[in-house]
C-alpha positions in Angstrom: 0.0 0.0 0.0 1.5 3.4 -1.0 2.2 5.9 1.7 0.3 9.1 2.0 3.5 11.0 1.3 4.1 9.1 -1.9 0.5 9.7 -3.0 1.0 13.5 -2.5 4.2 13.5 -4.5 2.5 11.7 -7.4 -0.4 14.2 -7.3 2.1 17.1 -7.2 4.1 15.8 -10.2 0.9 15.2 -12.2 -0.3 18.7 -11.3 3.0 20.2 -12.3 3.0 18.2 -15.6 -0.5 19.5 -16.5 0.4 23.0 -15.5 3.5 22.9 -17.6 1.5 21.6 -20.5 -1.1 24.3 -20.1 1.6 27.0 -19.9 3.1 25.7 -23.2 -0.3 25.8 -25.1 -0.1 29.6 -25.9 3.4 29.2 -27.2 2.5 26.2 -29.3 -0.5 28.1 -30.7 1.7 31.1 -31.4 4.3 28.9 -33.2 1.5 27.3 -35.3 0.1 30.8 -36.2 3.6 31.9 -37.2 3.9 29.1 -39.6 0.9 30.2 -41.6 1.7 31.6 -45.1 1.7 35.4 -45.0 0.4 37.6 -47.8 1.3 41.2 -48.2 -1.4 43.3 -50.1 -0.3 46.6 -51.5 -3.0 49.0 -52.8 -2.7 52.4 -54.5 -6.1 53.5 -53.4 -8.3 52.5 -50.5 -8.7 49.1 -48.9 -12.3 48.5 -50.2 -13.7 47.0 -52.3 -10.5 45.1 -53.0 -10.3 43.6 -49.5 -13.8 42.1 -49.6 -13.6 40.7 -53.1 -10.1 39.3 -52.7 -11.0 37.5 -49.5 -14.0 36.0 -51.4 -11.5 34.7 -54.0 -9.3 33.3 -51.3 -12.2 31.4 -49.8 -13.1 30.0 -53.2 -9.6 28.3 -53.4 -9.7 27.2 -49.8 -8.0 29.9 -47.7 -9.6 31.6 -44.7 -7.7 34.5 -43.1 -6.5 33.6 -39.6 -7.1 29.9 -40.1 -4.7 28.8 -42.8 -3.3 32.1 -44.1 -2.4 35.6 -42.8 -2.9 38.8 -44.7 -1.1 42.1 -44.2 -2.8 45.1 -45.9 -1.0 48.3 -46.8 -2.8 51.0 -48.8 -1.8 54.5 -50.0 -5.3 56.1 -50.3 -4.3 57.7 -53.6 -1.0 59.1 -52.2 1.3 57.3 -54.7 4.4 58.7 -53.1 3.7 56.4 -50.1 3.9 53.2 -52.1 7.7 52.6 -52.1 7.9 52.7 -48.3 4.8 50.6 -47.9 6.3 48.0 -50.3 9.5 47.9 -48.3 7.5 47.5 -45.1 6.0 44.3 -46.5 9.4 43.1 -47.6 10.7 43.6 -44.1 7.8 41.6 -42.7 9.1 38.7 -44.9 5.8 38.0 -46.5 5.6 35.0 -48.8 3.8 36.8 -51.7 2.9 40.4 -52.4 -0.4 41.0 -54.1 -0.4 44.5 -55.7 -3.3 46.2 -57.3 -2.8 48.9 -60.0 0.3 49.7 -61.9 2.0 52.1 -59.4 1.6 49.4 -56.6 3.1 46.7 -58.8 6.0 48.9 -59.8 6.7 49.8 -56.1 6.6 46.1 -55.1 9.0 45.1 -58.0 11.5 47.8 -57.0 11.3 46.6 -53.4 12.1 43.0 -54.2 13.3 40.7 -57.0 12.8 37.6 -54.9 9.3 37.6 -53.3 6.6 36.6 -55.8 4.4 39.4 -56.9 0.8 38.9 -58.1 -0.7 41.8 -60.2 -4.3 42.4 -59.3 -4.4 43.9 -61.9 -1.9 46.1 -63.7 -2.4 48.1 -66.9 -0.3 47.0 -69.9 2.3 45.1 -67.9 4.4 44.3 -71.0 4.4 48.0 -72.2 5.5 49.2 -68.7 8.3 46.7 -68.4 6.8 44.7 -65.5 6.9 41.4 -67.4 8.6 40.0 -70.5 5.4 38.7 -72.1 1.9 37.6 -71.2 2.6 33.9 -71.9 6.0 33.8 -70.2 6.2 36.7 -67.7 9.7 35.8 -66.4 11.1 37.2 -63.2 9.0 37.3 -60.0 5.8 39.0 -61.4 2.6 37.4 -62.8 -1.1 37.9 -62.3 -3.7 39.9 -64.2 -3.6 42.5 -66.9 -6.2 45.2 -66.8 -5.9 46.0 -70.6 -6.7 49.6 -69.5 -4.5 51.2 -72.2 -6.6 49.6 -74.9 -9.8 50.7 -73.2 -8.7 54.3 -73.1 -9.5 54.5 -76.8 -12.9 53.0 -76.0 -13.6 55.9 -73.6 -13.2 58.3 -76.5 -15.6 56.3 -78.7 -18.2 56.5 -75.9 -17.8 60.2 -75.6 -18.4 60.5 -79.3 -21.6 58.5 -79.0 -22.8 60.9 -76.2 -21.6 64.0 -78.0 -21.7 63.4 -81.8 -20.2 66.9 -82.4 -17.3 66.5 -80.0 -14.2 68.3 -81.2 -11.8 68.7 -78.2 -11.2 66.3 -75.4 -8.8 66.5 -72.5 -6.8 63.5 -71.3 -5.9 63.9 -67.7 -2.8 61.9 -66.9 -0.2 61.2 -64.2 3.4 62.0 -65.3 4.9 59.8 -62.6 3.2 56.7 -63.8 4.9 54.6 -66.6 1.4 53.4 -67.6 0.7 57.0 -68.8 2.6 56.5 -72.1 0.5 53.6 -73.5 -2.6 55.2 -72.0 -2.1 58.4 -74.0 -0.9 56.5 -77.1 -4.2 54.6 -77.3 -6.3 57.8 -76.9 -4.3 59.5 -79.7 -4.7 56.5 -82.0 -8.5 56.5 -81.7 -8.6 60.4 -81.8 -7.0 60.4 -85.2 -9.6 58.1 -86.7 -12.4 60.1 -85.2 -11.0 63.5 -86.0 -10.9 64.6 -82.4 -8.3 67.0 -80.9 -6.7 65.7 -77.7 -5.5 68.2 -75.1 -3.2 66.3 -72.7 -3.0 67.6 -69.1 -0.3 66.2 -66.8 -1.4 66.5 -63.1 1.4 66.2 -60.6 -0.7 66.7 -57.5 -4.2 67.6 -56.3 -3.2 71.2 -55.9 -3.0 71.4 -59.7 -6.5 70.1 -60.4 -8.6 73.3 -59.9 -6.3 75.5 -62.1 -6.2 72.8 -64.8 -10.0 72.7 -65.0 -10.3 76.5 -65.1 -7.9 76.5 -68.0 -9.8 73.7 -69.8 -13.0 75.8 -69.4 -11.3 78.6 -71.3 -10.3 76.3 -74.1 -13.8 75.0 -74.8 -13.0 71.4 -74.0 -16.0 69.2 -74.6 -15.2 66.3 -72.3 -12.4 64.6 -70.2 -10.9 61.2 -70.1 -9.3 60.4 -66.7 -6.4 58.0 -66.1 -7.8 55.5 -63.6 -5.1 55.9 -60.9 -5.7 59.7 -60.5 -7.6 60.7 -57.3 -11.3 60.4 -58.2 -13.1 62.7 -55.9 -11.6 66.1 -56.7 -11.7 65.4 -60.5 -15.3 64.3 -60.4 -16.3 67.4 -58.4 -14.5 69.7 -60.8 -16.0 67.9 -63.9 -19.4 68.5 -62.5 -18.7 72.1 -61.6 -17.7 72.8 -65.2 -20.4 70.5 -66.6 -17.9 68.4 -68.4 -18.7 64.7 -69.3 -16.0 62.5 -67.7 -15.0 58.9 -68.5 -12.5 56.5 -66.9 -11.5 52.9 -67.0 -12.6 52.1 -63.5 -16.1 51.2 -62.4 -15.5 53.0 -59.1 -15.2 56.3 -61.1 -18.8 56.1 -62.4 -20.1 54.9 -59.0 -18.4 58.0 -57.3 -20.1 60.4 -59.7 -18.2 60.3 -63.0 -20.4 60.2 -66.0 -19.2 56.8 -67.5 -16.7 54.0 -67.0 -15.7 51.1 -69.2 -13.4 48.5 -67.8 -12.8 44.8 -67.1 -15.0 43.5 -64.3 -13.8 44.8 -61.0 -15.1 41.8 -59.1 -13.4 39.3 -61.5 -10.1 41.1 -61.4 -9.9 41.2 -57.6 -11.2 37.7 -57.0 -9.0 36.1 -59.7 -5.8 37.1 -58.0 -6.5 34.4 -55.4 -5.8 31.3 -57.7 -2.4 32.8 -58.5 -1.7 33.0 -54.7 -2.8 29.3 -54.4 -0.6 28.1 -57.2 2.5 29.9 -56.0 2.0 28.7 -52.4 1.9 25.2 -53.8 5.2 25.6 -55.5 4.6 27.3 -58.9 7.0 30.0 -60.1 5.7 33.4 -61.2 7.9 33.3 -64.2 6.0 30.2 -65.5 2.4 31.4 -64.8 0.8 33.2 -67.9 -0.7 36.6 -67.2 -4.5 36.6 -67.5 -6.3 39.3 -69.5 -9.9 40.4 -68.7 -12.7 38.5 -70.4 -15.6 40.3 -68.9 -16.2 44.0 -69.3 -18.6 46.4 -67.6 -20.0 49.6 -69.1 -21.5 51.9 -66.4 -23.4 55.1 -66.9 -24.3 57.5 -64.0 -27.6 59.0 -65.1 -27.8 61.1 -62.0 -24.5 62.8 -63.1 -25.8 63.2 -66.7 -28.9 65.1 -65.4 -26.7 67.2 -63.1 -24.6 68.5 -66.0 -27.6 68.8 -68.3 -26.6 66.0 -70.7 -29.1 63.7 -72.4 -27.8 60.1 -72.8 -29.0 58.4 -76.1 -31.5 55.6 -75.3 -29.5 53.2 -77.4 -26.4 53.8 -75.2 -28.5 53.3 -72.0 -29.7 50.0 -73.3 -26.1 48.8 -73.9 -24.9 49.7 -70.4 -24.4 46.9 -67.9 -25.4 49.2 -65.1 -27.2 52.6 -65.0 -26.9 54.5 -61.8 -30.0 56.6 -61.0 
Protein backbone atom coordinates (compact mmCIF):
# COMPACT_ATOMS: atom_id res chain seq x y z
CA UNK A 1 0.00 0.00 0.00
CA UNK A 2 1.45 3.37 -1.00
CA UNK A 3 2.22 5.85 1.75
CA UNK A 4 0.28 9.14 1.98
CA UNK A 5 3.53 11.04 1.25
CA UNK A 6 4.12 9.07 -1.94
CA UNK A 7 0.53 9.74 -3.05
CA UNK A 8 0.98 13.45 -2.46
CA UNK A 9 4.24 13.46 -4.46
CA UNK A 10 2.54 11.71 -7.36
CA UNK A 11 -0.35 14.18 -7.33
CA UNK A 12 2.10 17.10 -7.22
CA UNK A 13 4.09 15.75 -10.17
CA UNK A 14 0.87 15.21 -12.15
CA UNK A 15 -0.32 18.74 -11.32
CA UNK A 16 3.02 20.24 -12.35
CA UNK A 17 2.99 18.21 -15.59
CA UNK A 18 -0.48 19.48 -16.46
CA UNK A 19 0.41 23.02 -15.45
CA UNK A 20 3.54 22.89 -17.58
CA UNK A 21 1.55 21.62 -20.53
CA UNK A 22 -1.07 24.32 -20.11
CA UNK A 23 1.62 26.96 -19.93
CA UNK A 24 3.06 25.66 -23.19
CA UNK A 25 -0.25 25.80 -25.08
CA UNK A 26 -0.15 29.56 -25.87
CA UNK A 27 3.41 29.22 -27.17
CA UNK A 28 2.47 26.22 -29.30
CA UNK A 29 -0.51 28.11 -30.70
CA UNK A 30 1.72 31.11 -31.43
CA UNK A 31 4.25 28.89 -33.19
CA UNK A 32 1.48 27.32 -35.27
CA UNK A 33 0.14 30.79 -36.18
CA UNK A 34 3.65 31.94 -37.16
CA UNK A 35 3.89 29.05 -39.63
CA UNK A 36 0.86 30.18 -41.64
CA UNK A 37 1.73 31.58 -45.08
CA UNK A 38 1.69 35.36 -45.00
CA UNK A 39 0.44 37.56 -47.85
CA UNK A 40 1.25 41.21 -48.25
CA UNK A 41 -1.38 43.29 -50.08
CA UNK A 42 -0.32 46.64 -51.53
CA UNK A 43 -3.02 49.03 -52.79
CA UNK A 44 -2.66 52.40 -54.51
CA UNK A 45 -6.11 53.51 -53.36
CA UNK A 46 -8.35 52.48 -50.49
CA UNK A 47 -8.74 49.05 -48.89
CA UNK A 48 -12.30 48.51 -50.16
CA UNK A 49 -13.71 47.04 -52.31
CA UNK A 50 -10.49 45.09 -52.96
CA UNK A 51 -10.35 43.59 -49.47
CA UNK A 52 -13.83 42.05 -49.57
CA UNK A 53 -13.60 40.72 -53.12
CA UNK A 54 -10.06 39.33 -52.72
CA UNK A 55 -11.05 37.53 -49.51
CA UNK A 56 -13.98 35.98 -51.40
CA UNK A 57 -11.50 34.75 -53.99
CA UNK A 58 -9.26 33.29 -51.29
CA UNK A 59 -12.20 31.41 -49.77
CA UNK A 60 -13.07 30.01 -53.19
CA UNK A 61 -9.64 28.35 -53.37
CA UNK A 62 -9.66 27.15 -49.77
CA UNK A 63 -8.03 29.91 -47.71
CA UNK A 64 -9.56 31.61 -44.67
CA UNK A 65 -7.71 34.50 -43.08
CA UNK A 66 -6.49 33.63 -39.59
CA UNK A 67 -7.11 29.92 -40.11
CA UNK A 68 -4.71 28.83 -42.83
CA UNK A 69 -3.34 32.14 -44.13
CA UNK A 70 -2.38 35.58 -42.81
CA UNK A 71 -2.89 38.82 -44.75
CA UNK A 72 -1.07 42.12 -44.19
CA UNK A 73 -2.80 45.07 -45.89
CA UNK A 74 -1.03 48.31 -46.79
CA UNK A 75 -2.83 51.02 -48.79
CA UNK A 76 -1.82 54.51 -49.96
CA UNK A 77 -5.29 56.13 -50.25
CA UNK A 78 -4.29 57.68 -53.57
CA UNK A 79 -1.00 59.11 -52.25
CA UNK A 80 1.27 57.26 -54.65
CA UNK A 81 4.45 58.67 -53.10
CA UNK A 82 3.75 56.44 -50.06
CA UNK A 83 3.88 53.21 -52.07
CA UNK A 84 7.70 52.64 -52.07
CA UNK A 85 7.92 52.69 -48.27
CA UNK A 86 4.76 50.57 -47.89
CA UNK A 87 6.27 48.01 -50.27
CA UNK A 88 9.52 47.93 -48.31
CA UNK A 89 7.51 47.47 -45.12
CA UNK A 90 5.96 44.30 -46.55
CA UNK A 91 9.40 43.05 -47.59
CA UNK A 92 10.70 43.62 -44.06
CA UNK A 93 7.78 41.57 -42.74
CA UNK A 94 9.11 38.71 -44.90
CA UNK A 95 5.76 38.01 -46.54
CA UNK A 96 5.61 34.96 -48.81
CA UNK A 97 3.79 36.76 -51.66
CA UNK A 98 2.91 40.39 -52.43
CA UNK A 99 -0.44 41.00 -54.11
CA UNK A 100 -0.36 44.48 -55.70
CA UNK A 101 -3.34 46.23 -57.29
CA UNK A 102 -2.84 48.87 -60.02
CA UNK A 103 0.34 49.69 -61.91
CA UNK A 104 2.01 52.06 -59.38
CA UNK A 105 1.63 49.44 -56.62
CA UNK A 106 3.11 46.68 -58.77
CA UNK A 107 6.01 48.91 -59.76
CA UNK A 108 6.72 49.80 -56.13
CA UNK A 109 6.64 46.13 -55.14
CA UNK A 110 8.98 45.15 -57.99
CA UNK A 111 11.47 47.84 -57.01
CA UNK A 112 11.34 46.63 -53.42
CA UNK A 113 12.08 42.96 -54.16
CA UNK A 114 13.28 40.72 -56.96
CA UNK A 115 12.80 37.56 -54.88
CA UNK A 116 9.33 37.63 -53.30
CA UNK A 117 6.63 36.57 -55.83
CA UNK A 118 4.36 39.43 -56.89
CA UNK A 119 0.78 38.94 -58.12
CA UNK A 120 -0.68 41.81 -60.18
CA UNK A 121 -4.32 42.37 -59.27
CA UNK A 122 -4.38 43.87 -61.86
CA UNK A 123 -1.88 46.11 -63.69
CA UNK A 124 -2.43 48.07 -66.89
CA UNK A 125 -0.29 47.04 -69.88
CA UNK A 126 2.34 45.10 -67.86
CA UNK A 127 4.38 44.34 -70.99
CA UNK A 128 4.44 47.95 -72.17
CA UNK A 129 5.45 49.22 -68.74
CA UNK A 130 8.25 46.66 -68.43
CA UNK A 131 6.81 44.70 -65.53
CA UNK A 132 6.88 41.39 -67.41
CA UNK A 133 8.58 40.01 -70.53
CA UNK A 134 5.38 38.70 -72.13
CA UNK A 135 1.86 37.61 -71.21
CA UNK A 136 2.60 33.94 -71.95
CA UNK A 137 5.97 33.83 -70.17
CA UNK A 138 6.22 36.73 -67.74
CA UNK A 139 9.69 35.80 -66.42
CA UNK A 140 11.10 37.20 -63.17
CA UNK A 141 9.00 37.34 -60.00
CA UNK A 142 5.83 39.03 -61.38
CA UNK A 143 2.64 37.44 -62.75
CA UNK A 144 -1.11 37.87 -62.31
CA UNK A 145 -3.72 39.86 -64.19
CA UNK A 146 -3.55 42.53 -66.88
CA UNK A 147 -6.22 45.21 -66.81
CA UNK A 148 -5.89 45.97 -70.55
CA UNK A 149 -6.69 49.55 -69.50
CA UNK A 150 -4.54 51.21 -72.17
CA UNK A 151 -6.60 49.60 -74.92
CA UNK A 152 -9.79 50.67 -73.16
CA UNK A 153 -8.69 54.32 -73.06
CA UNK A 154 -9.51 54.50 -76.75
CA UNK A 155 -12.93 52.99 -76.03
CA UNK A 156 -13.56 55.88 -73.63
CA UNK A 157 -13.17 58.32 -76.50
CA UNK A 158 -15.56 56.32 -78.66
CA UNK A 159 -18.18 56.47 -75.88
CA UNK A 160 -17.77 60.24 -75.61
CA UNK A 161 -18.39 60.49 -79.35
CA UNK A 162 -21.64 58.54 -78.96
CA UNK A 163 -22.84 60.86 -76.21
CA UNK A 164 -21.61 64.00 -77.99
CA UNK A 165 -21.66 63.38 -81.77
CA UNK A 166 -20.24 66.86 -82.39
CA UNK A 167 -17.31 66.51 -79.99
CA UNK A 168 -14.18 68.31 -81.18
CA UNK A 169 -11.81 68.73 -78.23
CA UNK A 170 -11.24 66.26 -75.39
CA UNK A 171 -8.81 66.55 -72.48
CA UNK A 172 -6.83 63.51 -71.33
CA UNK A 173 -5.94 63.86 -67.65
CA UNK A 174 -2.80 61.87 -66.87
CA UNK A 175 -0.21 61.21 -64.17
CA UNK A 176 3.36 62.01 -65.33
CA UNK A 177 4.94 59.83 -62.61
CA UNK A 178 3.20 56.66 -63.83
CA UNK A 179 4.90 54.58 -66.56
CA UNK A 180 1.45 53.40 -67.64
CA UNK A 181 0.73 56.96 -68.83
CA UNK A 182 2.61 56.50 -72.12
CA UNK A 183 0.52 53.57 -73.48
CA UNK A 184 -2.62 55.17 -72.02
CA UNK A 185 -2.12 58.36 -74.04
CA UNK A 186 -0.94 56.50 -77.14
CA UNK A 187 -4.21 54.58 -77.34
CA UNK A 188 -6.27 57.75 -76.94
CA UNK A 189 -4.29 59.51 -79.70
CA UNK A 190 -4.69 56.49 -81.98
CA UNK A 191 -8.49 56.54 -81.74
CA UNK A 192 -8.60 60.35 -81.82
CA UNK A 193 -6.95 60.39 -85.24
CA UNK A 194 -9.59 58.06 -86.67
CA UNK A 195 -12.44 60.09 -85.17
CA UNK A 196 -11.03 63.51 -86.03
CA UNK A 197 -10.92 64.65 -82.38
CA UNK A 198 -8.26 66.95 -80.93
CA UNK A 199 -6.71 65.71 -77.68
CA UNK A 200 -5.48 68.17 -75.08
CA UNK A 201 -3.15 66.31 -72.68
CA UNK A 202 -3.00 67.58 -69.10
CA UNK A 203 -0.31 66.17 -66.79
CA UNK A 204 -1.37 66.46 -63.14
CA UNK A 205 1.45 66.22 -60.59
CA UNK A 206 -0.72 66.72 -57.51
CA UNK A 207 -4.23 67.59 -56.34
CA UNK A 208 -3.25 71.25 -55.93
CA UNK A 209 -3.02 71.43 -59.74
CA UNK A 210 -6.53 70.10 -60.39
CA UNK A 211 -8.57 73.29 -59.94
CA UNK A 212 -6.28 75.53 -62.07
CA UNK A 213 -6.19 72.84 -64.76
CA UNK A 214 -9.99 72.67 -65.00
CA UNK A 215 -10.28 76.46 -65.06
CA UNK A 216 -7.86 76.47 -68.01
CA UNK A 217 -9.83 73.72 -69.77
CA UNK A 218 -13.01 75.75 -69.45
CA UNK A 219 -11.33 78.62 -71.30
CA UNK A 220 -10.25 76.28 -74.10
CA UNK A 221 -13.78 75.04 -74.79
CA UNK A 222 -13.01 71.42 -73.97
CA UNK A 223 -16.04 69.17 -74.60
CA UNK A 224 -15.20 66.26 -72.25
CA UNK A 225 -12.42 64.64 -70.20
CA UNK A 226 -10.88 61.16 -70.10
CA UNK A 227 -9.34 60.39 -66.71
CA UNK A 228 -6.43 58.03 -66.07
CA UNK A 229 -7.77 55.47 -63.57
CA UNK A 230 -5.05 55.93 -60.93
CA UNK A 231 -5.66 59.67 -60.49
CA UNK A 232 -7.61 60.67 -57.33
CA UNK A 233 -11.28 60.40 -58.25
CA UNK A 234 -13.15 62.68 -55.85
CA UNK A 235 -11.62 66.09 -56.71
CA UNK A 236 -11.68 65.41 -60.46
CA UNK A 237 -15.33 64.31 -60.38
CA UNK A 238 -16.30 67.40 -58.37
CA UNK A 239 -14.53 69.72 -60.82
CA UNK A 240 -15.96 67.95 -63.88
CA UNK A 241 -19.44 68.46 -62.48
CA UNK A 242 -18.68 72.08 -61.57
CA UNK A 243 -17.67 72.84 -65.17
CA UNK A 244 -20.40 70.54 -66.57
CA UNK A 245 -17.88 68.37 -68.40
CA UNK A 246 -18.71 64.75 -69.28
CA UNK A 247 -16.02 62.51 -67.73
CA UNK A 248 -15.01 58.91 -68.51
CA UNK A 249 -12.50 56.54 -66.90
CA UNK A 250 -11.46 52.90 -67.02
CA UNK A 251 -12.58 52.07 -63.50
CA UNK A 252 -16.11 51.20 -62.37
CA UNK A 253 -15.54 53.03 -59.09
CA UNK A 254 -15.22 56.27 -61.09
CA UNK A 255 -18.81 56.12 -62.35
CA UNK A 256 -20.07 54.93 -58.98
CA UNK A 257 -18.44 57.96 -57.31
CA UNK A 258 -20.11 60.45 -59.69
CA UNK A 259 -18.17 60.32 -62.96
CA UNK A 260 -20.38 60.16 -66.04
CA UNK A 261 -19.21 56.81 -67.48
CA UNK A 262 -16.74 53.98 -67.02
CA UNK A 263 -15.71 51.08 -69.22
CA UNK A 264 -13.39 48.47 -67.76
CA UNK A 265 -12.81 44.83 -67.06
CA UNK A 266 -15.04 43.46 -64.32
CA UNK A 267 -13.78 44.78 -60.98
CA UNK A 268 -15.06 41.77 -59.06
CA UNK A 269 -13.44 39.30 -61.47
CA UNK A 270 -10.10 41.10 -61.41
CA UNK A 271 -9.87 41.21 -57.62
CA UNK A 272 -11.15 37.67 -57.00
CA UNK A 273 -9.03 36.11 -59.74
CA UNK A 274 -5.79 37.09 -58.02
CA UNK A 275 -6.46 34.38 -55.43
CA UNK A 276 -5.83 31.34 -57.71
CA UNK A 277 -2.38 32.77 -58.48
CA UNK A 278 -1.68 32.96 -54.74
CA UNK A 279 -2.79 29.35 -54.36
CA UNK A 280 -0.59 28.06 -57.17
CA UNK A 281 2.48 29.94 -55.96
CA UNK A 282 2.02 28.71 -52.39
CA UNK A 283 1.86 25.18 -53.81
CA UNK A 284 5.22 25.62 -55.53
CA UNK A 285 4.58 27.26 -58.92
CA UNK A 286 7.03 29.96 -60.05
CA UNK A 287 5.65 33.36 -61.15
CA UNK A 288 7.90 33.27 -64.22
CA UNK A 289 6.00 30.20 -65.48
CA UNK A 290 2.43 31.40 -64.84
CA UNK A 291 0.85 33.16 -67.87
CA UNK A 292 -0.72 36.55 -67.22
CA UNK A 293 -4.51 36.59 -67.52
CA UNK A 294 -6.30 39.26 -69.51
CA UNK A 295 -9.87 40.39 -68.75
CA UNK A 296 -12.66 38.48 -70.45
CA UNK A 297 -15.65 40.28 -68.92
CA UNK A 298 -16.16 44.03 -69.34
CA UNK A 299 -18.58 46.42 -67.62
CA UNK A 300 -20.04 49.61 -69.06
CA UNK A 301 -21.53 51.86 -66.38
CA UNK A 302 -23.45 55.13 -66.87
CA UNK A 303 -24.26 57.50 -64.03
CA UNK A 304 -27.59 58.95 -65.14
CA UNK A 305 -27.76 61.13 -62.04
CA UNK A 306 -24.54 62.85 -63.10
CA UNK A 307 -25.80 63.23 -66.67
CA UNK A 308 -28.87 65.08 -65.40
CA UNK A 309 -26.74 67.25 -63.09
CA UNK A 310 -24.61 68.50 -65.99
CA UNK A 311 -27.57 68.83 -68.35
CA UNK A 312 -26.62 66.00 -70.68
CA UNK A 313 -29.07 63.69 -72.43
CA UNK A 314 -27.80 60.12 -72.83
CA UNK A 315 -28.98 58.44 -76.07
CA UNK A 316 -31.48 55.64 -75.28
CA UNK A 317 -29.47 53.15 -77.36
CA UNK A 318 -26.43 53.77 -75.17
CA UNK A 319 -28.46 53.29 -71.98
CA UNK A 320 -29.68 49.96 -73.34
CA UNK A 321 -26.09 48.78 -73.88
CA UNK A 322 -24.95 49.72 -70.37
CA UNK A 323 -24.38 46.91 -67.89
CA UNK A 324 -25.42 49.21 -65.08
CA UNK A 325 -27.22 52.57 -64.99
CA UNK A 326 -26.87 54.54 -61.76
CA UNK A 327 -29.97 56.59 -61.00
